[in-house]
MARFI-803430 format. One record per atom (N, C-alpha, C): residue in one letter; x, y, z. Coordinates in steps of 0.02 Angstrom, whole numbers, padded with zeros to 5 digits, always signed. Atoms other than C-alpha are relative to their C-alpha. Layout:
aXYZ/...
//
This chain:
m+00015-00020+00042/m+01047-00282-00969/m-00017+00069+00036/i-00017-00074-00019/i+01065-00091-00956/i-00061+00047-00027/l+00076-00054+00010/l+00901+00029-00946/l+00017+00070-00002/s+00013-00033+00021/s+00866+00195-01007/s-00025+00056+00053/k+00016-00064-00034/k+00785+00289-00868/k-00036-00053+00042/v+00012+00007-00061/v+00744+00287-00680/v-00091-00072-00007/t+00033+00030+00004/t+00563+00210-00745/t-00006-00071-00024/d-00019+00045+00034/d+00620+00083-00805/d-00010-00071+00047/l-00007+00041-00062/l+00647+00009-00651/l-00053-00031+00038/i+00039+00030-00030/i+00478-00027-00606/i-00030-00052-00005/g+00038+00082-00033/g+00394-00200-00561/g+00057-00066-00025/n-00023+00073-00010/n+00485-00373-00597/n+00015-00011+00071/t-00057+00020-00056/t+00511-00384-00401/t-00021-00049+00022/p-00021+00066-00034/p+00541-00533-00309/p-00083-00008+00027/i+00069+00030-00003/i+00430-00646-00228/i+00055-00003+00073/l-00037+00045-00071/l+00496-00699-00035/l-00048-00028+00059/c+00041+00080-00015/c+00415-00867+00030/c-00003+00013+00101/l+00009-00019-00062/l+00343-00844+00208/l-00045-00065-00003/p+00031+00062+00016/p+00304-01043+00246/p-00044-00002+00070/v+00025-00008-00060/v+00176-01060+00385/v-00006-00074+00002/p+00004+00079-00011/p+00206-01258+00417/p-00059-00052+00032/a+00051+00026-00030/a+00063-01319+00525/a-00070-00004-00046/k+00031+00005+00033/k-00041-01263+00388/k+00005-00025-00085/h-00007+00033+00089/h+00037-01328+00226/h-00003+00053-00039/a+00044-00050+00032/a+00019-01147+00168/a+00078+00042-00002/r-00061-00050-00002/r+00152-01016+00089/r-00042+00062-00009/l+00031-00079+00012/l+00120-00815+00125/l+00058+00015-00042/l-00041-00021+00072/l+00217-00753-00043/l+00007+00077-00001/l+00006-00086-00011/l+00268-00576+00004/l+00051+00017-00073/k+00000-00051+00058/k+00274-00486-00167/k+00055+00066+00028/i-00049-00042-00048/i+00435-00349-00125/i-00006+00054-00064/e-00003-00062+00014/e+00365-00183-00194/e+00015+00055+00016/k-00032-00066-00028/k+00454-00080-00087/k+00037+00003-00062/n-00065+00019+00034/n+00600-00131-00220/n-00022+00037-00075/n+00008-00051+00076/n+00503-00005-00362/n+00056+00063+00040/p-00071-00042-00003/p+00638+00146-00387/p-00054+00040+00078/g+00022-00032-00048/g+00485+00243-00275/g-00008-00037+00087/g-00001+00026-00066/g+00477+00122-00145/g-00067-00010+00021/s+00072+00015-00037/s+00317+00085-00139/s-00042-00053-00056/i+00028+00023+00049/i+00190-00017-00249/i-00043+00061-00050/k+00050-00045+00038/k+00087+00149-00295/k+00071+00035-00075/d-00017-00042+00067/d+00224+00202-00431/d-00006-00038-00052/r+00036+00026+00055/r+00153+00066-00555/r-00038+00030-00024/m+00050-00071+00043/m-00014+00174-00565/m-00002+00034-00012/a+00008-00049+00029/a+00051+00330-00550/a+00041+00027-00049/r-00005-00025+00101/r+00151+00304-00731/r-00063-00009-00018/n+00056+00031+00073/n+00009+00224-00794/n-00074+00076+00014/m+00048-00074-00002/m-00108+00378-00735/m+00034+00070-00061/v-00035-00083+00039/v+00024+00499-00802/v+00000-00009-00101/i+00016+00021+00084/i+00011+00414-00974/i-00057-00013-00028/a+00111+00005+00053/a-00176+00386-01018/a+00007+00063+00012/a+00028-00091+00013/a-00179+00583-00975/a+00040+00016-00046/l-00036-00015+00041/l-00046+00601-01088/l-00024-00010-00086/k+00041+00042+00066/k-00150+00487-01222/k-00038+00033-00019/s+00062-00012+00002/s-00314+00549-01187/s+00017+00080-00012/g-00004-00071+00021/g-00235+00746-01226/g-00046+00041+00063/r+00018-00036-00077/r-00298+00788-01032/r+00052+00035+00022/l-00057-00036-00024/l-00122+00829-00991/l+00056-00016-00062/k-00033-00007+00037/k-00023+00919-01100/k+00063-00006-00003/p-00085-00002-00005/p+00161+00901-01140/p+00001+00060+00063/g-00058-00036-00066/g+00271+01008-00980/g-00088+00045+00048/g+00085-00045-00058/g+00059+01053-00902/g+00066-00054+00065/v-00018-00004-00077/v+00066+01017-00719/v-00063-00056+00028/i+00062+00038-00003/i-00010+00883-00622/i-00017+00026+00072/v+00041+00004-00078/v-00087+00901-00446/v-00034-00046+00037/e+00055+00056-00013/e-00132+00765-00345/e-00004+00003+00073/s+00017-00007-00067/s-00190+00743-00146/s+00053-00076+00000/s-00040+00043-00022/s-00076+00614-00061/s+00017-00022+00057/s-00062+00016-00062/s+00004+00531+00096/s+00056-00030-00028/g-00069+00025+00018/g+00155+00515+00004/g+00034-00041-00046/n+00009+00021+00054/n+00173+00363-00097/n+00001+00022-00053/t+00032-00027+00046/t+00075+00406-00220/t+00040+00051-00043/a-00039-00049+00010/a+00140+00565-00231/a+00085+00005-00028/i-00056+00032+00021/i+00320+00495-00236/i+00002-00014-00083/g-00001+00035+00055/g+00274+00393-00388/g-00008+00047-00048/l+00014-00057+00046/l+00203+00561-00484/l+00059+00023-00032/a-00078-00058+00026/a+00387+00661-00450/a+00019-00048-00055/i-00041+00023+00044/i+00450+00515-00523/i+00001-00003-00084/t+00036+00019+00081/t+00347+00493-00687/t+00006+00077-00022/a-00004-00074+00034/a+00349+00690-00702/a+00064+00018-00034/i-00046+00003+00013/i+00520+00703-00714/i+00004-00035-00069/e+00033+00011+00061/e+00493+00564-00838/e+00009+00070-00063/f+00051-00022+00075/f+00395+00655-00963/f+00000+00085+00027/g-00001-00052+00012/g+00454+00838-00908/g-00061+00057+00020/l+00061-00034-00021/l+00305+00893-00804/l+00016+00039+00073/r-00001-00016-00061/r+00285+01000-00651/r-00041-00030+00045/f+00053+00065-00050/f+00199+00879-00494/f-00003+00063+00051/i+00007-00028-00034/i+00118+00991-00347/i-00035-00067+00050/a+00037+00025-00007/a+00071+00883-00207/a-00005+00002+00061/v+00015-00048-00051/v-00046+00916-00082/v-00026-00064+00041/v-00012+00060-00047/v-00014+00811+00082/v-00062+00034+00078/d+00016-00044-00097/d-00080+00856+00287/d+00053-00040+00050/h-00059+00000-00029/h+00017+00821+00415/h-00003-00086+00035/h-00014+00049+00005/h-00030+00642+00420/h+00065-00037-00048/a-00056+00008+00059/a+00126+00617+00280/a+00057+00001+00064/a-00049+00016-00065/a+00275+00510+00374/a+00050+00080-00059/q-00047-00041+00006/q+00424+00645+00378/q+00043-00026-00064/d-00044+00017+00051/d+00526+00546+00269/d-00011+00010-00061/k+00008-00010+00077/k+00421+00544+00113/k-00015+00039-00034/i-00013-00063-00011/i+00421+00720+00137/i+00041+00031-00033/a-00034-00014+00017/a+00579+00714+00121/a+00018-00021-00079/v-00015+00035+00030/v+00589+00615-00036/v-00015+00018-00065/l+00053-00014+00057/l+00439+00702-00114/l+00056+00073-00019/r-00037-00051+00007/r+00575+00875-00119/r+00044+00001-00026/a-00064+00022+00030/a+00741+00787-00152/a-00016-00012-00075/l+00018+00025+00065/l+00639+00728-00319/l-00026+00056-00048/g+00017-00078+00035/g+00600+00929-00367/g-00076+00025+00005/a+00068-00008+00024/a+00414+00907-00325/a-00032+00076+00056/e+00039-00029-00055/e+00297+01034-00234/e-00019+00005+00036/v+00037+00012-00038/v+00241+01023-00080/v-00055+00047+00024/r+00059-00066-00045/r+00073+01114-00006/r-00025-00046+00046/y+00069+00044-00045/y-00024+01052+00166/y-00040+00036-00020/v+00045-00010-00031/v-00176+01077+00200/v+00004+00062+00074/e-00004-00041-00079/e-00217+01211+00337/e-00060-00033+00019/g+00086+00008-00061/g-00358+01186+00480/g+00029-00075+00051/t+00000+00049-00057/t-00351+01085+00635/t-00015-00051-00010/f+00026+00086+00002/f-00351+00900+00637/f+00025-00025+00040/r-00043+00048-00053/r-00294+00769+00755/r+00061-00034-00030/e-00058+00057+00006/e-00137+00656+00762/e-00017-00046-00060/d+00044+00063+00027/d-00228+00520+00708/d-00062-00005-00062/e+00035-00024+00084/e-00340+00615+00569/e+00023-00007-00047/v-00047-00014+00084/v-00299+00590+00382/v-00066+00039-00013/a+00037-00036+00039/a-00376+00741+00308/a+00002-00016-00096/v+00003-00010+00073/v-00423+00676+00138/v-00040+00046-00044/v+00032-00075+00031/v-00561+00787+00109/v+00010+00055-00011/e-00035-00075+00012/e-00477+00939+00122/e+00067+00015-00032/r-00038+00014+00052/r-00335+00875+00028/r-00021+00018-00086/q+00035+00022+00058/q-00441+00819-00112/q-00023+00082-00033/r+00037-00079+00009/r-00524+01004-00102/r+00052+00037-00045/l-00077+00002+00013/l-00360+01080-00102/l+00040-00001-00065/a-00003+00005+00074/a-00302+00992-00245/a-00053+00025-00049/a+00026-00028+00058/a-00439+01024-00363/a-00012+00062-00025/e-00021-00077-00019/e-00435+01200-00308/e+00058+00028-00024/l-00033+00011+00026/l-00273+01191-00353/l+00015-00001-00093/a+00005+00033+00065/a-00291+01106-00516/a-00042+00043-00042/g+00061-00002+00022/g-00464+01224-00566/g+00063+00101-00027/k-00028-00067+00013/k-00312+01405-00555/k+00059-00022-00055/i-00049-00002+00015/i-00163+01357-00608/i-00002-00025-00084/p-00014+00055+00077/p-00149+01322-00816/p+00016-00031-00026/g-00031+00051+00033/g-00111+01188-00890/g-00006-00077+00037/a-00002+00012-00035/a-00145+01091-00731/a-00071-00062-00008/i+00058+00041-00001/i-00249+00939-00704/i+00001-00032+00072/f-00007+00017-00067/f-00309+00866-00518/f-00020-00085-00031/m+00015+00029+00019/m-00271+00699-00549/m-00049-00070+00014/n+00059+00026-00019/n-00395+00610-00441/n-00008-00069-00008/q-00006+00076-00006/q-00327+00434-00398/q-00048-00036+00021/s+00058+00046-00005/s-00475+00349-00304/s-00054+00021-00038/d+00061+00024+00030/d-00597+00378-00447/d+00064+00015-00094/n-00029-00028+00049/n-00470+00395-00589/n+00017-00102-00026/i-00016+00082+00064/i-00476+00214-00731/i+00035-00013+00019/a-00069-00003+00021/a-00310+00232-00747/a+00032-00063+00061/n-00042+00002-00045/n-00275+00195-00565/n+00002-00085+00016/a-00015+00040-00002/a-00306+00018-00568/a+00014-00051-00041/g-00012+00010+00065/g-00277+00003-00752/g+00081-00029+00001/g-00088+00009-00014/g-00074+00013-00677/g+00022-00055+00062/y+00004+00068-00060/y-00089-00171-00570/y+00026-00067-00052/f-00027+00071+00040/f-00086-00293-00732/f+00067-00009-00003/d-00070+00054+00001/d+00096-00325-00735/d-00001-00031+00057/f-00021+00045-00082/f+00096-00352-00551/f-00020-00079-00005/v+00036+00079+00018/v-00033-00494-00597/v+00043-00073-00059/r-00014+00050+00043/r+00048-00560-00745/r+00076-00034+00037/e-00045+00019-00038/e+00225-00572-00627/e-00019-00039+00034/v+00025+00078-00078/v+00143-00666-00476/v+00000-00060-00055/i+00014+00079+00042/i+00077-00800-00604/i+00049-00026-00025/d-00060+00014+00044/d+00237-00800-00704/d+00086-00049+00052/q-00065+00003-00082/q+00353-00812-00510/q-00043-00070+00020/v+00031+00077-00023/v+00223-00945-00460/v-00008-00074-00016/g+00015+00053+00017/g+00202-01058-00578/g-00082+00016-00040/g+00059+00011+00036/g+00032-01029-00623/g-00054-00001+00076/q+00047+00008-00055/q-00051-01087-00437/q-00004+00028+00052/i+00036-00045-00049/i-00142-00947-00346/i-00055-00023+00038/d+00067+00009-00050/d-00267-00987-00191/d-00031+00052+00022/a+00021-00047-00042/a-00277-00827-00124/a+00048+00074-00016/y-00058-00069+00009/y-00217-00650-00131/y-00031+00051+00074/v+00016-00036-00072/v-00225-00521+00034/v+00032+00071-00014/g+00003-00079-00016/g-00206-00344+00028/g-00034+00059+00031/c+00008-00062-00033/c-00219-00180+00092/c-00083+00039-00081/v+00054-00004+00045/v-00382-00084+00013/v-00008+00091+00035/g+00014-00075+00007/g-00376+00132+00005/g-00030+00031-00050/t+00074-00037+00060/t-00436+00219-00150/t-00015-00073-00014/g+00022+00050+00022/g-00454+00045-00194/g+00040-00039-00101/g-00032+00026+00106/g-00355+00043-00389/g+00064-00085+00017/s-00049+00084-00014/s-00206-00104-00306/s-00054-00046-00003/m+00050+00024+00021/m-00339-00194-00257/m-00048-00036-00048/t+00036+00007+00058/t-00463-00206-00397/t+00041-00025-00068/g+00003+00030+00053/g-00366-00224-00513/g+00075-00041+00014/i-00043+00029-00009/i-00244-00337-00446/i-00060-00097+00002/a+00031+00046-00020/a-00389-00446-00373/a-00047-00028-00063/r+00003+00002+00063/r-00471-00419-00551/r+00006-00065-00045/g-00036+00046+00033/g-00326-00501-00624/g+00005-00087+00011/l-00008+00070-00039/l-00298-00640-00530/l-00068-00076+00014/k+00059+00027+00038/k-00514-00686-00546/k+00023-00030-00047/l-00024+00051+00091/l-00468-00709-00732/l+00026-00049+00028/h-00037+00063+00003/h-00330-00822-00699/h-00034-00060+00047/n-00011+00046-00051/n-00392-00915-00554/n-00086+00009+00037/p+00052+00006-00045/p-00604-00911-00522/p-00016-00004+00068/k+00020+00017-00072/k-00584-00966-00365/k+00048-00002+00062/a-00063-00015-00058/a-00443-00890-00284/a-00038+00036+00040/t+00048-00037-00057/t-00499-00794-00125/t+00040+00071+00017/v-00031-00071-00016/v-00465-00604-00125/v-00020+00026+00087/l-00006-00050-00074/l-00441-00529+00067/l+00025+00059-00010/a+00004-00100+00010/a-00459-00319+00079/a+00017-00029+00094/v-00007-00016-00078/v-00389-00256+00248/v+00024+00068+00010/e-00021-00085-00020/e-00410-00090+00309/e-00023-00001+00054/p-00010-00013-00075/p-00399-00011+00448/p-00062-00001+00059/d+00064-00005-00046/d-00500-00022+00595/d+00006+00066+00001/g+00032-00077-00007/g-00601+00164+00588/g+00021+00013-00080/s+00011+00028+00072/s-00602+00147+00392/s-00062-00014-00007/i+00072+00012-00014/i-00773+00138+00329/i+00006-00004-00065/v-00009+00039+00075/v-00737+00052+00150/v-00051-00035+00022/f+00029+00082-00008/f-00812-00113+00220/f-00071+00035+00034/g+00056-00038+00012/g-00970+00011+00283/g+00001-00025+00116/q+00008-00025-00091/q-00917+00028+00498/q+00021+00019+00021/p-00006-00077-00006/p-00902+00159+00586/p+00049+00015+00008/g-00079-00039+00022/g-00771+00264+00554/g+00033+00044+00061/h-00058-00048-00074/h-00634+00336+00690/h+00062+00008-00009/p-00088-00007+00003/p-00456+00409+00682/p+00035-00068+00023/y-00042+00075-00035/y-00333+00273+00680/y+00061+00009-00066/y-00080-00017-00020/y-00147+00292+00650/y+00040-00030-00122/q-00024+00019+00056/q-00115+00184+00466/q+00004+00046-00052/s-00001-00015+00039/s-00060+00248+00330/s+00008+00008-00069/g-00014+00004+00059/g-00084+00275+00149/g-00056-00054+00002/t+00032+00049+00032/t-00232+00149+00159/t-00059-00002+00052/g+00053-00013-00036/g-00412+00132+00214/g-00034+00077-00027/t+00049-00066-00005/t-00545+00290+00207/t-00039+00030+00056/p+00014-00045-00092/p-00574+00406+00348/p-00078+00008-00003/a+00070-00007-00010/a-00753+00452+00408/a-00006+00076-00025/g+00001-00042+00007/g-00797+00589+00318/g+00009+00013-00093/d-00001-00006+00065/d-00732+00555+00142/d-00042-00053-00046/t+00050+00037+00029/t-00818+00460+00004/t+00016-00090-00024/v-00028+00057+00031/v-00758+00270-00037/v+00014+00013-00066/g-00021-00003+00047/g-00648+00277-00215/g-00087-00015-00061/l+00032+00050+00074/l-00756+00267-00390/l+00026-00073-00012/v-00085+00075+00018/v-00591+00129-00439/v-00045-00041+00045/l-00010+00069-00045/l-00651+00015-00286/l-00043-00062-00027/d+00019+00050-00001/d-00727-00153-00360/d-00026-00025+00058/y+00001+00053-00040/y-00814-00234-00235/y-00038-00071+00014/s+00018+00081+00026/s-00874-00367-00344/s+00051-00070+00007/c-00066+00060+00020/c-00696-00441-00358/c+00020-00023+00109/i-00018+00003-00076/i-00678-00450-00151/i-00038-00045+00036/d+00074+00067-00068/d-00741-00614-00042/d-00008+00038+00061/l-00019+00018-00088/l-00680-00563+00126/l+00009+00113+00023/g-00032-00064-00029/g-00680-00378+00196/g+00028+00014+00072/v-00030-00020-00082/v-00582-00358+00374/v+00023+00063+00020/q-00040-00061-00039/q-00498-00234+00479/q+00020-00007+00046/v-00078+00017-00046/v-00344-00215+00559/v+00014+00058+00048/t+00012-00062-00059/t-00309-00108+00722/t+00086+00009-00023/d-00069-00026+00010/d-00155-00011+00724/d+00044-00042+00016/a-00034+00040-00067/a-00075-00116+00858/a+00037-00073-00044/q+00002+00085+00034/q-00101-00278+00772/q+00071+00040-00093/a-00034-00018+00071/a-00031-00179+00596/a+00086+00005+00043/f-00036-00003-00008/f+00123-00108+00678/f+00038-00044+00031/e-00025+00031-00017/e+00152-00224+00785/e+00049-00068-00040/t-00022+00028+00049/t+00175-00345+00647/t+00074+00011-00030/a-00028-00031+00051/a+00272-00247+00540/a+00075-00019+00056/r-00066-00008-00027/r+00408-00243+00685/r+00017-00063+00025/y-00033+00076-00004/y+00404-00423+00714/y+00036-00024-00057/v-00039+00024+00032/v+00440-00469+00555/v+00064+00061-00018/a-00062-00025+00030/a+00591-00339+00517/a+00057-00045+00090/r-00063+00045-00041/r+00682-00426+00688/r+00002-00059-00001/h+00015+00059+00014/h+00627-00591+00645/h+00040-00024-00062/t-00009+00010+00075/t+00660-00588+00460/t+00068+00024-00021/g-00050-00037+00035/g+00773-00429+00430/g-00038+00036-00052/l+00052-00024+00039/l+00629-00360+00314/l-00036+00086+00034/l+00056-00065-00009/l+00580-00188+00344/l-00080+00010-00039/v+00059+00001+00029/v+00388-00168+00306/v-00024+00067+00022/g+00041-00036-00043/g+00265-00021+00316/g-00055-00018+00053/g+00073+00018-00068/g+00124-00006+00443/g-00049-00037-00027/s+00071+00051+00021/s-00016-00074+00333/s+00016-00048-00041/t-00056+00076+00050/t+00125-00224+00245/t-00031-00024+00082/g-00013+00022-00034/g+00117-00263+00431/g-00067-00029+00022/g+00085+00046+00002/g-00094-00281+00443/g-00015-00046-00047/v+00010+00050+00064/v-00087-00369+00265/v+00023-00082+00033/i-00049+00043-00035/i+00029-00479+00365/i-00047-00044+00028/y+00042+00004-00044/y-00053-00500+00516/y-00074-00066-00023/k+00047+00034+00019/k-00217-00531+00429/k-00009-00080-00046/a-00011+00061+00041/a-00153-00669+00308/a+00014-00054+00045/l-00059+00038-00040/l-00069-00754+00436/l-00067-00047+00056/e+00039+00046-00025/e-00239-00775+00536/e-00049-00011-00012/y+00047+00032+00063/y-00347-00802+00404/y+00009-00070-00024/i-00022+00074+00013/i-00245-00952+00351/i+00026-00040+00061/h+00004+00018-00046/h-00252-00997+00528/h-00073-00031-00007/r+00078+00014-00012/r-00432-00999+00529/r-00024-00053-00064/g-00016+00053+00045/g-00403-01124+00375/g-00053+00035-00069/v+00026-00024+00059/v-00514-00991+00257/v+00052+00029-00075/i-00077+00010+00054/i-00348-00978+00141/i+00049-00033+00033/g-00071+00043+00015/g-00216-01079+00084/g+00020-00010-00044/g-00042+00016+00073/g-00106-01149-00024/g+00055+00084+00011/n-00028-00047+00057/n-00024-01014-00132/n-00002+00095+00009/v+00048-00061-00002/v-00063-00826-00043/v+00036+00045-00011/i-00070-00072+00025/i+00028-00679-00103/i-00050+00055+00023/a-00001-00047-00061/a+00039-00512-00001/a+00027+00051-00051/a-00062-00049+00030/a+00105-00351-00086/a+00038+00010+00079/v-00028-00054-00065/v+00228-00267+00036/v-00003+00055-00052/a+00025-00043+00062/a+00142-00117-00041/a+00065+00073+00025/d-00049-00019-00009/d+00281-00013+00049/d+00069-00013+00069/g-00053+00056-00041/g+00449-00038+00164/g+00018+00053+00067/g-00022-00035-00067/g+00494+00016+00353/g+00031+00066-00023/e-00028-00061+00007/e+00609+00150+00300/e-00015+00062-00002/k+00043-00053+00003/k+00469+00279+00269/k-00023+00011+00086/y+00021-00034-00045/y+00437+00253+00447/y+00007-00016+00055/l-00034+00019-00044/l+00565+00229+00546/l-00007+00044+00088/h+00024-00049-00059/h+00502+00394+00670/h-00074-00025+00026/t+00057+00030-00019/t+00324+00303+00691/t+00017-00073-00010/v+00000+00080-00023/v+00314+00127+00672/v+00044-00042+00026/f-00050+00055-00012/f+00469+00075+00712/f+00051+00037+00041/s-00027-00020-00067/s+00503+00193+00870/s-00032-00022+00061/e+00053+00009-00068/e+00453+00132+01015/e-00022+00055+00057/s+00041-00051-00045/s+00422+00279+01114/s-00030+00054-00016/w+00051-00012+00025/w+00323+00339+00976/w-00074-00043+00015/l+00070+00027+00007/l+00213+00200+00985/l-00018-00013+00084/a+00021-00032-00075/a+00205+00205+01186/a-00029+00040+00022/e+00020-00101-00006/e+00165+00383+01187/e-00072-00016-00033/r+00068+00006+00045/r-00005+00314+01080/r-00010-00048+00021/g+00061+00104-00029/g-00051+00140+01172/g+00003-00043-00049/l-00025+00078+00067/l+00008+00054+01005/l+00047-00046+00037/l-00046+00050-00013/l+00125-00070+01107/l-00041-00049+00032/d+00029+00079-00035/d+00038-00246+01144/d+00049-00056-00018/p-00054+00048-00002/p+00175-00376+01174/p-00052-00084-00006/s+00063+00073+00014/s+00017-00515+01157/s+00020-00006-00068/i+00015+00013+00068/i+00024-00490+00980/i+00081-00047-00054/g-00055+00013+00029/g+00206-00528+00954/g-00009-00102+00046/v+00023+00040-00034/v+00150-00691+01069/v-00031-00049-00066/q+00060+00015+00069/q+00013-00733+00930/q+00032-00021-00057/l-00039+00030+00058/l+00130-00740+00786/l+00037-00026+00006/d-00052+00089+00000/d+00250-00860+00861/d-00048-00051+00008/i+00033+00053+00005/i+00109-00967+00871/i-00020-00019-00077/w-00015-00020+00061/w+00058-00936+00720/w+00031-00047-00052/l-00047+00007+00048/l+00213-00957+00629/l+00015-00060+00027/g-00041+00073-00031/g+00263-01113+00742/g+00062+00005+00054/q-00064-00020-00040/q+00377-01021+00867/q-00016-00017+00056/e-00007+00016-00082/e+00298-01071+01019/e+00046-00018+00039/q-00068+00061-00010/q+00421-01214+01043/q+00072+00030+00004/a-00068-00022-00001/a+00563-01119+00994/a+00041+00033+00051/a-00051+00012-00057/a+00719-01105+01116/a-00005+00099-00013/e-00015-00036+00010/e+00753-00941+01021/e-00034+00028-00016/p+00048-00054+00037/p+00651-00791+00943/p+00012-00025-00105/a-00009-00006+00085/a+00652-00859+00744/a-00042-00015-00034/m+00024+00018+00029/m+00558-00857+00605/m+00006-00062-00052/p-00012+00076+00044/p+00533-01006+00484/p+00017+00031-00064/r-00053-00034+00031/r+00666-00984+00346/r-00035+00016-00067/l+00032-00030+00070/l+00637-00888+00186/l+00020-00014-00051/s+00002-00008+00060/s+00636-00910+00028/s-00003+00022-00048/v+00049-00031+00064/v+00624-00833-00141/v-00024-00036-00063/v+00021+00022+00038/v+00533-00870-00275/v+00027+00027-00070/
//
């Protein structure tokens, strides 16, 4: 098949199977990093732009302004090229430098928020304030506001259709990270329609306030809701069966473990999802065909999540997590550190 534009590459991502032999379960990783912008956010970014154009809120030749940690912004930058729009990304110091470089390569304008913030503090409130202010001042501009944009969740219906087709219909659980709530809501609603008994496990960083726990700074990027911000209106709690937290060390050590043992580079938030999926499989809470999204790739975090010196300086190295993963994956007796053989579904 010969495609005509880059956004035609969005979707139809493969699934990689990670067997969990002791529990007769399969952790099925949908490789969303294969989207052209390198993340699952490409799906909803294009959907939000199309919805805004159809409604007339965004005019041809107009300007999109959005607050983002990077992945949504990359998806919007690609879509802006397709529709001949100007795009301004409002970011903070928490955005990975590799993501910023991609945005600039795509011709997006990048605006950093001003102010003094801790290194592990996500300045979402200030980002959103600045994005709204810019959109109000620039003729023909709109603030896309992914957290409260209903078209955010609507961008994931194709994900659900693809998974059902790839797995042959049997889906027992979904484990995903929750940030703005768009991917969690869109995917969970779709899977619940297909199988009301499917268990949905939503993972946020330790320090996020999505499920009512005390807020404090964290390093995981593009996921969770930091203290001082409000949970996005797009998040539908009714489709979530269990909300759990994962520490930065658990998330990052798992991402590093997966890279070393399988050759697959996944982002930090995906590391957290894999850690919690394995934990709850072994607790007996979920089992069978468990779907998890590789929301983005580790290629964007080579200087952070995959830098041993960066982790050591922040006290995020914890070898015991690798030992735990060995046990969960049936590797504690192995002579060589190896994961179960992967297969593509």
